[in-house]
N, CA and C atoms as an extended XYZ file, in Angstrom:
597
Properties=species:S:1:pos:R:3:atomname:S:1:resname:S:1:resid:I:1 pbc="F F F"
N        -6.417      -22.806      -10.930 N   UNK     1
C        -5.044      -23.256      -11.063 CA  UNK     1
C        -4.317      -22.402      -12.110 C   UNK     1
N        -3.111      -22.040      -11.806 N   UNK     2
C        -2.327      -21.256      -12.764 CA  UNK     2
C        -1.797      -22.147      -13.870 C   UNK     2
N        -1.892      -21.666      -15.097 N   UNK     3
C        -1.439      -22.437      -16.248 CA  UNK     3
C        -0.422      -21.695      -17.103 C   UNK     3
N        -0.223      -20.410      -16.834 N   UNK     4
C         0.679      -19.638      -17.686 CA  UNK     4
C         1.192      -18.415      -16.937 C   UNK     4
N         2.230      -17.827      -17.512 N   UNK     5
C         2.776      -16.599      -16.947 CA  UNK     5
C         1.814      -15.445      -17.142 C   UNK     5
N         1.885      -14.499      -16.229 N   UNK     6
C         1.102      -13.262      -16.263 CA  UNK     6
C        -0.408      -13.531      -16.231 C   UNK     6
N        -0.792      -14.615      -15.620 N   UNK     7
C        -2.210      -14.918      -15.421 CA  UNK     7
C        -2.709      -14.257      -14.147 C   UNK     7
N        -1.897      -14.316      -13.105 N   UNK     8
C        -2.248      -13.714      -11.818 CA  UNK     8
C        -1.016      -13.007      -11.264 C   UNK     8
N        -1.192      -11.764      -10.870 N   UNK     9
C        -0.070      -10.995      -10.326 CA  UNK     9
C        -0.432      -10.459       -8.950 C   UNK     9
N         0.594      -10.166       -8.178 N   UNK    10
C         0.429       -9.528       -6.874 CA  UNK    10
C         1.005       -8.121       -6.960 C   UNK    10
N         0.397       -7.194       -6.240 N   UNK    11
C         0.828       -5.801       -6.285 CA  UNK    11
C         0.855       -5.235       -4.872 C   UNK    11
N         1.835       -4.370       -4.611 N   UNK    12
C         1.956       -3.778       -3.279 CA  UNK    12
C         2.718       -2.466       -3.389 C   UNK    12
N         2.498       -1.581       -2.436 N   UNK    13
C         3.310       -0.380       -2.305 CA  UNK    13
C         4.321       -0.620       -1.197 C   UNK    13
N         5.569       -0.277       -1.461 N   UNK    14
C         6.629       -0.393       -0.480 CA  UNK    14
C         7.197        0.990       -0.227 C   UNK    14
N         7.127        1.445        1.021 N   UNK    15
C         7.649        2.758        1.377 CA  UNK    15
C         8.991        2.602        2.079 C   UNK    15
N        10.043        3.106        1.449 N   UNK    16
C        11.375        3.125        2.046 CA  UNK    16
C        11.710        4.588        2.293 C   UNK    16
N        11.497        5.047        3.501 N   UNK    17
C        11.486        6.481        3.816 CA  UNK    17
C        12.724        7.243        3.359 C   UNK    17
N        13.881        6.647        3.475 N   UNK    18
C        15.104        7.358        3.096 CA  UNK    18
C        15.327        7.390        1.581 C   UNK    18
N        14.491        6.663        0.856 N   UNK    19
C        14.703        6.534       -0.577 CA  UNK    19
C        13.477        6.995       -1.368 C   UNK    19
N        12.440        6.164       -1.392 N   UNK    20
C        11.246        6.496       -2.171 CA  UNK    20
C        10.149        5.506       -1.816 C   UNK    20
N         8.992        5.690       -2.455 N   UNK    21
C         7.919        4.708       -2.388 CA  UNK    21
C         7.896        3.976       -3.726 C   UNK    21
N         7.726        2.651       -3.655 N   UNK    22
C         7.785        1.829       -4.857 CA  UNK    22
C         6.506        1.028       -5.027 C   UNK    22
N         6.152        0.805       -6.256 N   UNK    23
C         5.109       -0.165       -6.556 CA  UNK    23
C         5.800       -1.455       -6.961 C   UNK    23
N         5.496       -2.524       -6.252 N   UNK    24
C         6.110       -3.821       -6.493 CA  UNK    24
C         5.070       -4.748       -7.111 C   UNK    24
N         5.422       -5.336       -8.240 N   UNK    25
C         4.534       -6.263       -8.936 CA  UNK    25
C         5.272       -7.574       -9.136 C   UNK    25
N         4.615       -8.687       -8.779 N   UNK    26
C         5.206      -10.006       -8.950 CA  UNK    26
C         4.203      -10.915       -9.656 C   UNK    26
N         4.681      -11.623      -10.661 N   UNK    27
C         3.856      -12.614      -11.350 CA  UNK    27
C         3.961      -13.937      -10.593 C   UNK    27
N         2.815      -14.489      -10.172 N   UNK    28
C         2.839      -15.704       -9.363 CA  UNK    28
C         3.442      -16.895      -10.091 C   UNK    28
N         3.206      -17.007      -11.372 N   UNK    29
C         3.651      -18.198      -12.111 CA  UNK    29
C         5.141      -18.165      -12.420 C   UNK    29
N         5.598      -17.073      -13.012 N   UNK    30
C         6.998      -16.983      -13.424 CA  UNK    30
C         7.910      -16.429      -12.345 C   UNK    30
N         7.333      -15.759      -11.340 N   UNK    31
C         8.049      -15.024      -10.292 CA  UNK    31
C         8.679      -13.740      -10.826 C   UNK    31
N         8.317      -13.320      -12.023 N   UNK    32
C         8.874      -12.098      -12.600 CA  UNK    32
C         8.583      -10.905      -11.694 C   UNK    32
N         9.587      -10.051      -11.500 N   UNK    33
C         9.494       -8.914      -10.586 CA  UNK    33
C         9.593       -7.605      -11.346 C   UNK    33
N         8.723       -6.652      -11.013 N   UNK    34
C         8.801       -5.305      -11.557 CA  UNK    34
C         8.707       -4.325      -10.388 C   UNK    34
N         9.635       -3.376      -10.331 N   UNK    35
C         9.652       -2.375       -9.265 CA  UNK    35
C         9.675       -0.995       -9.908 C   UNK    35
N         8.706       -0.165       -9.558 N   UNK    36
C         8.619        1.175      -10.124 CA  UNK    36
C         8.626        2.212       -9.015 C   UNK    36
N         9.468        3.219       -9.152 N   UNK    37
C         9.492        4.313       -8.193 CA  UNK    37
C         8.253        5.177       -8.398 C   UNK    37
N         7.560        5.497       -7.302 N   UNK    38
C         6.305        6.241       -7.387 CA  UNK    38
C         6.490        7.669       -6.871 C   UNK    38
N         5.864        8.604       -7.549 N   UNK    39
C         5.912        9.998       -7.110 CA  UNK    39
C         4.785       10.318       -6.132 C   UNK    39
N         3.744        9.482       -6.146 N   UNK    40
C         2.631        9.678       -5.210 CA  UNK    40
C         1.935        8.347       -4.993 C   UNK    40
N         1.047        8.314       -4.005 N   UNK    41
C         0.265        7.106       -3.745 CA  UNK    41
C        -1.221        7.426       -3.794 C   UNK    41
N        -1.596        8.314       -4.688 N   UNK    42
C        -3.002        8.661       -4.862 CA  UNK    42
C        -3.731        7.509       -5.542 C   UNK    42
N        -5.038        7.644       -5.663 N   UNK    43
C        -5.847        6.588       -6.262 CA  UNK    43
C        -5.438        6.300       -7.701 C   UNK    43
N        -4.976        7.328       -8.400 N   UNK    44
C        -4.626        7.137       -9.809 CA  UNK    44
C        -3.219        6.590      -10.010 C   UNK    44
N        -2.371        6.662       -8.983 N   UNK    45
C        -0.968        6.284       -9.155 CA  UNK    45
C        -0.763        4.812       -9.531 C   UNK    45
N        -1.454        3.848       -8.872 N   UNK    46
C        -1.232        2.468       -9.307 CA  UNK    46
C        -1.741        2.229      -10.721 C   UNK    46
N        -2.771        2.933      -11.120 N   UNK    47
C        -3.303        2.787      -12.477 CA  UNK    47
C        -2.271        3.235      -13.498 C   UNK    47
N        -1.658        4.384      -13.256 N   UNK    48
C        -0.655        4.905      -14.182 CA  UNK    48
C         0.539        3.965      -14.287 C   UNK    48
N         0.977        3.430      -13.149 N   UNK    49
C         2.122        2.519      -13.150 CA  UNK    49
C         1.775        1.198      -13.838 C   UNK    49
N         0.605        0.665      -13.523 N   UNK    50
C         0.209       -0.600      -14.137 CA  UNK    50
C        -0.012       -0.457      -15.636 C   UNK    50
N        -0.521        0.686      -16.054 N   UNK    51
C        -0.759        0.902      -17.488 CA  UNK    51
C         0.538        0.766      -18.270 C   UNK    51
N         1.638        1.252      -17.686 N   UNK    52
C         2.930        1.128      -18.365 CA  UNK    52
C         3.371       -0.335      -18.436 C   UNK    52
N         3.129       -1.084      -17.362 N   UNK    53
C         3.495       -2.497      -17.346 CA  UNK    53
C         2.616       -3.290      -18.312 C   UNK    53
N         1.311       -3.013      -18.288 N   UNK    54
C         0.385       -3.760      -19.135 CA  UNK    54
C         0.594       -3.473      -20.614 C   UNK    54
N         1.130       -2.309      -20.905 N   UNK    55
C         1.426       -1.980      -22.303 CA  UNK    55
C         2.452       -2.947      -22.866 C   UNK    55
N         3.328       -3.434      -21.997 N   UNK    56
C         4.365       -4.372      -22.422 CA  UNK    56
C         3.939       -5.825      -22.269 C   UNK    56
N         3.210       -6.141      -21.190 N   UNK    57
C         2.916       -7.538      -20.878 CA  UNK    57
C         1.447       -7.931      -21.051 C   UNK    57
N         0.574       -7.007      -21.414 N   UNK    58
C        -0.879       -7.204      -21.525 CA  UNK    58
C        -1.511       -7.334      -20.143 C   UNK    58
N        -2.830       -7.552      -20.116 N   UNK    59
C        -3.567       -7.587      -18.852 CA  UNK    59
C        -3.560       -8.991      -18.252 C   UNK    59
N        -3.415       -9.083      -16.927 N   UNK    60
C        -3.545      -10.387      -16.264 CA  UNK    60
C        -5.027      -10.700      -16.050 C   UNK    60
N        -5.286      -11.917      -15.637 N   UNK    61
C        -6.662      -12.281      -15.298 CA  UNK    61
C        -7.038      -11.761      -13.919 C   UNK    61
N        -6.060      -11.702      -13.020 N   UNK    62
C        -6.366      -11.256      -11.658 CA  UNK    62
C        -5.191      -10.506      -11.045 C   UNK    62
N        -5.538       -9.634      -10.101 N   UNK    63
C        -4.564       -8.892       -9.307 CA  UNK    63
C        -4.884       -9.116       -7.839 C   UNK    63
N        -3.869       -9.503       -7.073 N   UNK    64
C        -4.028       -9.680       -5.629 CA  UNK    64
C        -3.348       -8.509       -4.938 C   UNK    64
N        -4.045       -7.874       -4.022 N   UNK    65
C        -3.470       -6.756       -3.279 CA  UNK    65
C        -4.020       -6.749       -1.866 C   UNK    65
N        -3.408       -5.898       -1.022 N   UNK    66
C        -3.986       -5.717        0.301 CA  UNK    66
C        -5.099       -4.670        0.196 C   UNK    66
N        -5.594       -4.250        1.331 N   UNK    67
C        -6.703       -3.294        1.340 CA  UNK    67
C        -6.239       -1.856        1.507 C   UNK    67
N        -5.029       -1.565        1.036 N   UNK    68
C        -4.538       -0.199        1.094 CA  UNK    68
C        -5.403        0.734        0.268 C   UNK    68
N        -5.506        2.003        0.667 N   UNK    69
C        -6.384        2.971       -0.013 CA  UNK    69
C        -6.227        3.044       -1.533 C   UNK    69
N        -5.004        3.031       -2.088 N   UNK    70
C        -4.910        3.125       -3.548 CA  UNK    70
C        -5.587        1.958       -4.268 C   UNK    70
N        -5.642        0.793       -3.604 N   UNK    71
C        -6.179       -0.402       -4.248 CA  UNK    71
C        -7.662       -0.621       -3.952 C   UNK    71
N        -8.220        0.131       -3.030 N   UNK    72
C        -9.637       -0.019       -2.702 CA  UNK    72
C       -10.483        1.121       -3.264 C   UNK    72
N        -9.854        2.026       -3.983 N   UNK    73
C       -10.593        3.162       -4.528 CA  UNK    73
C       -11.545        2.709       -5.636 C   UNK    73
N       -12.612        3.453       -5.809 N   UNK    74
C       -13.566        3.180       -6.881 CA  UNK    74
C       -12.891        3.302       -8.242 C   UNK    74
N       -11.977        4.254       -8.348 N   UNK    75
C       -11.264        4.482       -9.605 CA  UNK    75
C       -10.444        3.244      -10.002 C   UNK    75
N        -9.754        2.649       -9.025 N   UNK    76
C        -8.949        1.463       -9.313 CA  UNK    76
C        -9.835        0.271       -9.654 C   UNK    76
N       -10.935        0.134       -8.921 N   UNK    77
C       -11.874       -0.957       -9.189 CA  UNK    77
C       -12.461       -0.853      -10.588 C   UNK    77
N       -12.825        0.347      -10.976 N   UNK    78
C       -13.401        0.550      -12.303 CA  UNK    78
C       -12.372        0.287      -13.397 C   UNK    78
N       -11.139        0.704      -13.160 N   UNK    79
C       -10.076        0.465      -14.130 CA  UNK    79
C        -9.922       -1.032      -14.385 C   UNK    79
N        -9.865       -1.807      -13.306 N   UNK    80
C        -9.702       -3.256      -13.449 CA  UNK    80
C       -10.933       -3.904      -14.082 C   UNK    80
N       -12.107       -3.485      -13.641 N   UNK    81
C       -13.338       -4.060      -14.183 CA  UNK    81
C       -13.461       -3.812      -15.679 C   UNK    81
N       -13.064       -2.631      -16.118 N   UNK    82
C       -13.178       -2.295      -17.539 CA  UNK    82
C       -12.213       -3.105      -18.398 C   UNK    82
N       -11.251       -3.745      -17.757 N   UNK    83
C       -10.276       -4.567      -18.483 CA  UNK    83
C       -10.415       -6.042      -18.126 C   UNK    83
N       -11.528       -6.384      -17.494 N   UNK    84
C       -11.828       -7.770      -17.114 CA  UNK    84
C       -10.759       -8.377      -16.211 C   UNK    84
N       -10.220       -7.552      -15.323 N   UNK    85
C        -9.234       -8.025      -14.348 CA  UNK    85
C        -9.946       -8.236      -13.017 C   UNK    85
N        -9.845       -9.418      -12.486 N   UNK    86
C       -10.465       -9.749      -11.207 CA  UNK    86
C        -9.568       -9.272      -10.066 C   UNK    86
N       -10.148       -8.564       -9.108 N   UNK    87
C        -9.396       -8.094       -7.948 CA  UNK    87
C        -9.618       -9.038       -6.773 C   UNK    87
N        -8.540       -9.448       -6.141 N   UNK    88
C        -8.613      -10.292       -4.947 CA  UNK    88
C        -7.936       -9.531       -3.819 C   UNK    88
N        -8.672       -9.296       -2.754 N   UNK    89
C        -8.144       -8.547       -1.610 CA  UNK    89
C        -7.672       -9.495       -0.529 C   UNK    89
N        -6.532       -9.177        0.043 N   UNK    90
C        -6.022       -9.956        1.159 CA  UNK    90
C        -6.082       -9.104        2.419 C   UNK    90
N        -5.920       -9.760        3.548 N   UNK    91
C        -5.991       -9.076        4.825 CA  UNK    91
C        -4.750       -8.207        5.001 C   UNK    91
N        -4.939       -6.949        5.282 N   UNK    92
C        -3.805       -6.040        5.445 CA  UNK    92
C        -2.855       -6.533        6.525 C   UNK    92
N        -1.554       -6.429        6.233 N   UNK    93
C        -0.483       -6.777        7.159 CA  UNK    93
C        -0.440       -8.263        7.526 C   UNK    93
N        -1.181       -9.106        6.784 N   UNK    94
C        -1.120      -10.536        7.031 CA  UNK    94
C        -0.150      -11.111        6.017 C   UNK    94
N         1.138      -11.287        6.414 N   UNK    95
C         2.193      -11.596        5.462 CA  UNK    95
C         1.974      -12.899        4.718 C   UNK    95
N         1.311      -13.881        5.370 N   UNK    96
C         1.087      -15.159        4.719 CA  UNK    96
C         0.233      -15.013        3.470 C   UNK    96
N        -0.648      -14.031        3.457 N   UNK    97
C        -1.593      -13.903        2.365 CA  UNK    97
C        -0.958      -13.350        1.101 C   UNK    97
N         0.084      -12.603        1.232 N   UNK    98
C         0.742      -12.059        0.053 CA  UNK    98
C         2.252      -12.224        0.201 C   UNK    98
N         2.640      -13.425        0.615 N   UNK    99
C         4.021      -13.684        0.982 CA  UNK    99
C         5.014      -13.479       -0.128 C   UNK    99
N         4.605      -13.758       -1.374 N   UNK   100
C         5.543      -13.609       -2.483 CA  UNK   100
C         6.006      -12.163       -2.620 C   UNK   100
N         5.087      -11.225       -2.511 N   UNK   101
C         5.448       -9.811       -2.598 CA  UNK   101
C         6.225       -9.383       -1.367 C   UNK   101
N         5.820       -9.846       -0.204 N   UNK   102
C         6.509       -9.460        1.019 CA  UNK   102
C         7.967       -9.911        1.005 C   UNK   102
N         8.238      -11.090        0.466 N   UNK   103
C         9.622      -11.557        0.374 CA  UNK   103
C        10.422      -10.677       -0.576 C   UNK   103
N         9.794      -10.249       -1.656 N   UNK   104
C        10.475       -9.349       -2.579 CA  UNK   104
C        10.755       -8.003       -1.915 C   UNK   104
N         9.799       -7.526       -1.144 N   UNK   105
C        10.004       -6.257       -0.441 CA  UNK   105
C        11.234       -6.316        0.460 C   UNK   105
N        11.425       -7.440        1.123 N   UNK   106
C        12.589       -7.583        1.991 CA  UNK   106
C        13.885       -7.538        1.186 C   UNK   106
N        13.880       -8.165        0.013 N   UNK   107
C        15.059       -8.134       -0.842 CA  UNK   107
C        15.361       -6.731       -1.339 C   UNK   107
N        14.324       -5.990       -1.669 N   UNK   108
C        14.490       -4.609       -2.130 CA  UNK   108
C        15.064       -3.741       -1.024 C   UNK   108
N        14.504       -3.855        0.176 N   UNK   109
C        14.982       -3.050        1.305 CA  UNK   109
C        16.434       -3.381        1.642 C   UNK   109
N        16.787       -4.651        1.589 N   UNK   110
C        18.166       -5.050        1.861 CA  UNK   110
C        19.107       -4.431        0.832 C   UNK   110
N        18.694       -4.445       -0.430 N   UNK   111
C        19.505       -3.851       -1.498 CA  UNK   111
C        19.710       -2.363       -1.256 C   UNK   111
N        18.653       -1.672       -0.851 N   UNK   112
C        18.749       -0.240       -0.601 CA  UNK   112
C        19.666        0.059        0.578 C   UNK   112
N        19.585       -0.746        1.636 N   UNK   113
C        20.439       -0.531        2.807 CA  UNK   113
C        21.911       -0.748        2.461 C   UNK   113
N        22.183       -1.786        1.686 N   UNK   114
C        23.571       -2.049        1.277 CA  UNK   114
C        24.099       -0.908        0.410 C   UNK   114
N        23.242       -0.428       -0.501 N   UNK   115
C        23.640        0.673       -1.367 CA  UNK   115
C        23.981        1.911       -0.551 C   UNK   115
N        23.176        2.179        0.469 N   UNK   116
C        23.436        3.334        1.321 CA  UNK   116
C        24.750        3.165        2.081 C   UNK   116
N        24.988        1.971        2.610 N   UNK   117
C        26.214        1.718        3.363 CA  UNK   117
C        27.453        1.875        2.484 C   UNK   117
N        27.306        1.514        1.205 N   UNK   118
C        28.427        1.622        0.270 CA  UNK   118
C        28.496        2.993       -0.396 C   UNK   118
N        27.525        3.853       -0.071 N   UNK   119
C        27.437        5.196       -0.650 CA  UNK   119
C        27.393        5.152       -2.185 C   UNK   119
N        26.640        4.186       -2.694 N   UNK   120
C        26.493        4.048       -4.140 CA  UNK   120
C        25.121        4.575       -4.576 C   UNK   120
N        24.899        4.655       -5.862 N   UNK   121
C        23.632        5.132       -6.425 CA  UNK   121
C        22.564        4.065       -6.196 C   UNK   121
N        21.609        4.361       -5.297 N   UNK   122
C        20.640        3.329       -4.935 CA  UNK   122
C        19.716        2.951       -6.092 C   UNK   122
N        19.457        3.874       -6.990 N   UNK   123
C        18.606        3.541       -8.141 CA  UNK   123
C        19.294        2.517       -9.047 C   UNK   123
N        20.582        2.713       -9.272 N   UNK   124
C        21.336        1.761      -10.084 CA  UNK   124
C        21.435        0.410       -9.377 C   UNK   124
N        21.601        0.451       -8.066 N   UNK   125
C        21.671       -0.792       -7.294 CA  UNK   125
C        20.357       -1.557       -7.364 C   UNK   125
N        19.255       -0.820       -7.272 N   UNK   126
C        17.944       -1.460       -7.337 CA  UNK   126
C        17.691       -2.035       -8.726 C   UNK   126
N        18.053       -1.299       -9.757 N   UNK   127
C        17.901       -1.802      -11.129 CA  UNK   127
C        18.701       -3.096      -11.317 C   UNK   127
N        19.908       -3.105      -10.768 N   UNK   128
C        20.756       -4.292      -10.895 CA  UNK   128
C        20.146       -5.474      -10.143 C   UNK   128
N        19.606       -5.203       -8.950 N   UNK   129
C        18.967       -6.275       -8.172 CA  UNK   129
C        17.808       -6.885       -8.947 C   UNK   129
N        16.943       -6.045       -9.498 N   UNK   130
C        15.773       -6.540      -10.236 CA  UNK   130
C        16.219       -7.332      -11.464 C   UNK   130
N        17.211       -6.801      -12.177 N   UNK   131
C        17.700       -7.505      -13.364 CA  UNK   131
C        18.300       -8.863      -12.998 C   UNK   131
N        19.136       -8.881      -11.968 N   UNK   132
C        19.765      -10.137      -11.564 CA  UNK   132
C        18.718      -11.142      -11.082 C   UNK   132
N        17.717      -10.654      -10.357 N   UNK   133
C        16.661      -11.557       -9.891 CA  UNK   133
C        15.919      -12.173      -11.075 C   UNK   133
N        15.567      -11.338      -12.046 N   UNK   134
C        14.763      -11.816      -13.176 CA  UNK   134
C        15.540      -12.690      -14.150 C   UNK   134
N        16.862      -12.652      -14.095 N   UNK   135
C        17.657      -13.441      -15.036 CA  UNK   135
C        18.405      -14.600      -14.366 C   UNK   135
N        18.102      -14.848      -13.096 N   UNK   136
C        18.724      -15.942      -12.354 CA  UNK   136
C        17.709      -17.053      -12.129 C   UNK   136
N        18.062      -18.315      -12.374 N   UNK   137
C        17.107      -19.406      -12.149 CA  UNK   137
C        16.556      -19.396      -10.728 C   UNK   137
N        15.233      -19.547      -10.614 N   UNK   138
C        14.564      -19.564       -9.310 CA  UNK   138
C        14.768      -20.925       -8.655 C   UNK   138
N        14.896      -20.940       -7.335 N   UNK   139
C        15.171      -22.184       -6.612 CA  UNK   139
C        14.042      -23.204       -6.750 C   UNK   139
N        12.819      -22.750       -6.949 N   UNK   140
C        11.682      -23.665       -7.075 CA  UNK   140
C        11.445      -24.058       -8.527 C   UNK   140
N        11.352      -23.069       -9.395 N   UNK   141
C        11.024      -23.348      -10.800 CA  UNK   141
C        12.216      -23.822      -11.609 C   UNK   141
N        13.435      -23.491      -11.136 N   UNK   142
C        14.671      -23.816      -11.828 CA  UNK   142
C        14.793      -23.099      -13.173 C   UNK   142
N        13.984      -22.092      -13.377 N   UNK   143
C        14.063      -21.250      -14.569 CA  UNK   143
C        14.139      -19.798      -14.131 C   UNK   143
N        14.812      -18.964      -14.928 N   UNK   144
C        14.841      -17.536      -14.634 CA  UNK   144
C        13.454      -16.958      -14.863 C   UNK   144
N        12.976      -16.059      -13.984 N   UNK   145
C        11.653      -15.463      -14.177 CA  UNK   145
C        11.462      -14.834      -15.560 C   UNK   145
N        12.481      -14.157      -16.062 N   UNK   146
C        12.369      -13.551      -17.388 CA  UNK   146
C        12.195      -14.610      -18.468 C   UNK   146
N        12.860      -15.736      -18.303 N   UNK   147
C        12.729      -16.848      -19.244 CA  UNK   147
C        11.303      -17.382      -19.245 C   UNK   147
N        10.754      -17.533      -18.044 N   UNK   148
C         9.376      -18.015      -17.924 CA  UNK   148
C         8.381      -17.043      -18.549 C   UNK   148
N         8.601      -15.776      -18.286 N   UNK   149
C         7.651      -14.767      -18.752 CA  UNK   149
C         7.657      -14.632      -20.271 C   UNK   149
N         8.845      -14.621      -20.864 N   UNK   150
C         8.946      -14.367      -22.298 CA  UNK   150
C         8.959      -15.626      -23.145 C   UNK   150
N         9.229      -16.757      -22.517 N   UNK   151
C         9.330      -17.982      -23.287 CA  UNK   151
C        10.651      -18.116      -24.016 C   UNK   151
N        11.652      -17.331      -23.616 N   UNK   152
C        12.958      -17.364      -24.269 CA  UNK   152
C        14.039      -17.636      -23.228 C   UNK   152
N        14.956      -18.551      -23.530 N   UNK   153
C        16.065      -18.793      -22.595 CA  UNK   153
C        16.877      -17.527      -22.381 C   UNK   153
N        17.356      -17.340      -21.156 N   UNK   154
C        18.177      -16.176      -20.830 CA  UNK   154
C        19.633      -16.580      -20.944 C   UNK   154
N        20.390      -15.896      -21.801 N   UNK   155
C        21.807      -16.186      -21.956 CA  UNK   155
C        22.600      -14.895      -21.833 C   UNK   155
N        23.686      -14.962      -21.094 N   UNK   156
C        24.562      -13.815      -20.908 CA  UNK   156
C        23.760      -12.601      -20.444 C   UNK   156
N        23.856      -11.473      -21.140 N   UNK   157
C        23.215      -10.248      -20.682 CA  UNK   157
C        21.847      -10.018      -21.284 C   UNK   157
N        21.518      -10.714      -22.364 N   UNK   158
C        20.244      -10.472      -23.030 CA  UNK   158
C        19.508      -11.779      -23.266 C   UNK   158
N        18.159      -11.740      -23.248 N   UNK   159
C        17.399      -12.951      -23.575 CA  UNK   159
C        17.701      -13.358      -25.016 C   UNK   159
N        17.883      -14.635      -25.227 N   UNK   160
C        18.181      -15.123      -26.570 CA  UNK   160
C        16.912      -15.472      -27.318 C   UNK   160
N        16.941      -15.302      -28.620 N   UNK   161
C        15.827      -15.705      -29.459 CA  UNK   161
C        15.955      -17.164      -29.878 C   UNK   161
N        17.080      -17.803      -29.478 N   UNK   162
C        17.281      -19.197      -29.845 CA  UNK   162
C        16.236      -20.074      -29.172 C   UNK   162
N        15.698      -21.008      -29.915 N   UNK   163
C        14.712      -21.925      -29.352 CA  UNK   163
C        15.342      -23.301      -29.209 C   UNK   163
N        14.886      -24.049      -28.243 N   UNK   164
C        15.403      -25.380      -27.976 CA  UNK   164
C        14.233      -26.343      -28.058 C   UNK   164
N        14.329      -27.327      -28.935 N   UNK   165
C        13.223      -28.256      -29.123 CA  UNK   165
C        12.927      -29.070      -27.873 C   UNK   165
N        13.939      -29.192      -27.006 N   UNK   166
C        13.749      -30.010      -25.799 CA  UNK   166
C        13.323      -29.178      -24.590 C   UNK   166
N        13.146      -27.882      -24.823 N   UNK   167
C        12.837      -26.989      -23.703 CA  UNK   167
C        11.335      -26.810      -23.613 C   UNK   167
N        10.722      -27.305      -22.536 N   UNK   168
C         9.274      -27.195      -22.358 CA  UNK   168
C         9.002      -26.708      -20.954 C   UNK   168
N         8.909      -25.412      -20.772 N   UNK   169
C         8.786      -24.824      -19.450 CA  UNK   169
C         7.453      -25.102      -18.795 C   UNK   169
N         6.373      -25.091      -19.572 N   UNK   170
C         5.042      -25.161      -18.985 CA  UNK   170
C         4.770      -26.496      -18.294 C   UNK   170
N         5.086      -27.603      -18.943 N   UNK   171
C         4.762      -28.899      -18.367 CA  UNK   171
C         5.558      -29.169      -17.095 C   UNK   171
N         6.836      -28.803      -17.122 N   UNK   172
C         7.675      -29.047      -15.947 CA  UNK   172
C         7.157      -28.299      -14.734 C   UNK   172
N         6.863      -27.006      -14.904 N   UNK   173
C         6.507      -26.187      -13.754 CA  UNK   173
C         5.093      -26.458      -13.273 C   UNK   173
N         4.219      -26.797      -14.181 N   UNK   174
C         2.844      -27.055      -13.772 CA  UNK   174
C         2.799      -28.145      -12.712 C   UNK   174
N         3.699      -29.130      -12.825 N   UNK   175
C         3.718      -30.227      -11.855 CA  UNK   175
C         4.410      -29.849      -10.559 C   UNK   175
N         5.612      -29.198      -10.673 N   UNK   176
C         6.406      -28.934       -9.456 CA  UNK   176
C         6.018      -27.738       -8.646 C   UNK   176
N         5.389      -26.784       -9.311 N   UNK   177
C         5.296      -25.490       -8.659 CA  UNK   177
C         3.891      -24.919       -8.622 C   UNK   177
N         3.309      -24.705       -9.770 N   UNK   178
C         2.038      -23.985       -9.834 CA  UNK   178
C         0.933      -24.698       -9.078 C   UNK   178
N         0.793      -25.983       -9.279 N   UNK   179
C        -0.294      -26.719       -8.631 CA  UNK   179
C        -0.169      -26.643       -7.119 C   UNK   179
N         1.005      -27.000       -6.619 N   UNK   180
C         1.209      -27.034       -5.168 CA  UNK   180
C         1.011      -25.667       -4.527 C   UNK   180
N         1.685      -24.666       -5.054 N   UNK   181
C         1.634      -23.349       -4.423 CA  UNK   181
C         0.280      -22.676       -4.548 C   UNK   181
N        -0.341      -22.785       -5.703 N   UNK   182
C        -1.628      -22.121       -5.869 CA  UNK   182
C        -2.738      -22.821       -5.088 C   UNK   182
N        -2.679      -24.132       -4.991 N   UNK   183
C        -3.679      -24.826       -4.182 CA  UNK   183
C        -3.570      -24.403       -2.722 C   UNK   183
N        -2.331      -24.242       -2.258 N   UNK   184
C        -2.127      -23.782       -0.889 CA  UNK   184
C        -2.669      -22.370       -0.703 C   UNK   184
N        -2.449      -21.516       -1.693 N   UNK   185
C        -2.920      -20.139       -1.596 CA  UNK   185
C        -4.451      -20.074       -1.622 C   UNK   185
N        -5.069      -20.860       -2.516 N   UNK   186
C        -6.531      -20.876       -2.603 CA  UNK   186
C        -7.129      -21.408       -1.304 C   UNK   186
N        -6.517      -22.475       -0.765 N   UNK   187
C        -6.983      -23.026        0.501 CA  UNK   187
C        -6.873      -21.989        1.607 C   UNK   187
N        -5.763      -21.262        1.622 N   UNK   188
C        -5.548      -20.213        2.620 CA  UNK   188
C        -6.584      -19.108        2.471 C   UNK   188
N        -6.910      -18.748        1.220 N   UNK   189
C        -7.915      -17.716        0.987 CA  UNK   189
C        -9.245      -18.097        1.625 C   UNK   189
N        -9.644      -19.342        1.435 N   UNK   190
C       -10.926      -19.782        1.987 CA  UNK   190
C       -10.909      -19.766        3.515 C   UNK   190
N        -9.788      -20.226        4.081 N   UNK   191
C        -9.704      -20.262        5.545 CA  UNK   191
C        -9.616      -18.882        6.157 C   UNK   191
N        -8.947      -17.941        5.453 N   UNK   192
C        -8.774      -16.594        5.976 CA  UNK   192
C        -9.871      -15.637        5.482 C   UNK   192
N       -10.764      -16.170        4.652 N   UNK   193
C       -11.893      -15.375        4.157 CA  UNK   193
C       -11.471      -14.191        3.291 C   UNK   193
N       -10.445      -14.394        2.448 N   UNK   194
C       -10.102      -13.359        1.477 CA  UNK   194
C       -11.248      -13.262        0.483 C   UNK   194
N       -11.611      -12.050        0.099 N   UNK   195
C       -12.767      -11.846       -0.750 CA  UNK   195
C       -12.399      -11.147       -2.044 C   UNK   195
N       -13.107      -11.537       -3.105 N   UNK   196
C       -12.967      -10.808       -4.357 CA  UNK   196
C       -13.611       -9.448       -4.182 C   UNK   196
N       -13.036       -8.414       -4.818 N   UNK   197
C       -13.652       -7.100       -4.737 CA  UNK   197
C       -14.899       -7.084       -5.599 C   UNK   197
N       -15.839       -6.238       -5.232 N   UNK   198
C       -17.089       -6.121       -5.982 CA  UNK   198
C       -16.995       -4.898       -6.861 C   UNK   198
N       -17.132       -5.094       -8.163 N   UNK   199
C       -17.010       -3.982       -9.097 CA  UNK   199
C       -18.281       -3.146       -9.082 C   UNK   199
């Protein structure tokens, strides 16, 4: 069961041919989204991208990915094992198994298409989409993903350092969101035979 932000994350590569290839990372608990433009999809590329993210957010307990080559390489497995990160593999192209990332991918692609139609800078449009997503209350959690991740309320353009004695994010979400969704995911894993990777 998930109990905190950045405990379990999902990772995927999204290829948008007219634009670039992206590494998409989503935190299951907070719904925090990170999108990084990738120069390659070699075995070392997800490691390099994740290292930058982990430098800011520390290591999660687990990473869920599909069976794409960058995520099944010995190099990636060793990287995760050396940091005590558990790898969980899902069935390739089975959207139900990694639905949170797949939904984000659709939002990213829509943003890129709109940017192209408007002849605007797609990188700036994508940055704005990610920022707006992370600072807007989620329909399920009722908290902004950035607020959940950092433990700080999001106000105006920047997260505030102000604390509220009546604000208790963990207890509220544990009941409404984490228990229900993660139990469904774990149940689905057993039925679909998703397997932990062997280090």
